[in-house]
Phi, psi and omega in degrees: 000314180292322180296321179294324180292329182271348182299140182280149173280168183303321180293322178290323177297314179299318179299312181295318181298312182292322178300316180296316179295323176294319179300322178277002180056044178270066183237137177067241185285346180265109189239172178215162177297141182299328178299330179289332179290321183250348185273335182255154173072014176229144178291164179303324180291335183265346187299319181293318176297317180298320178298314180295320178297315180299316179294322178294317180297325177291315180299325181280350178093004177283325171261138172265128179278153173209123175273122185232107179051042176086350179256154185272112179248154176221161168214165177284134178290116182298337179282352181247018183298328177296316177296319180301314178299319179292322177296315180298319181282348181080019183248010182296133182290349177253025180303325180298326176298318178295315182295339180284348178287124180231000000 
């Protein structure tokens, strides 16, 4: 019950994920496995939401996909850095779209 109350919503998960990827400078040509975006830094209860958020961000074009030796890699789209900043700050005008991810 307490863990469910503390679980992050999709917009908060996206904010934390994007902040970490920016800190690691995973923008443009510098990529990482998508599993690293959602598999680390999230509790077990948050991992499924984080996985769905990561896939949604890729579908929306905020993450750039790259197939690298058979594994799925992503990086932040440098042309979407303004959106990334708004997501991190919680001011993105499409926040409701993020919150709809379940």
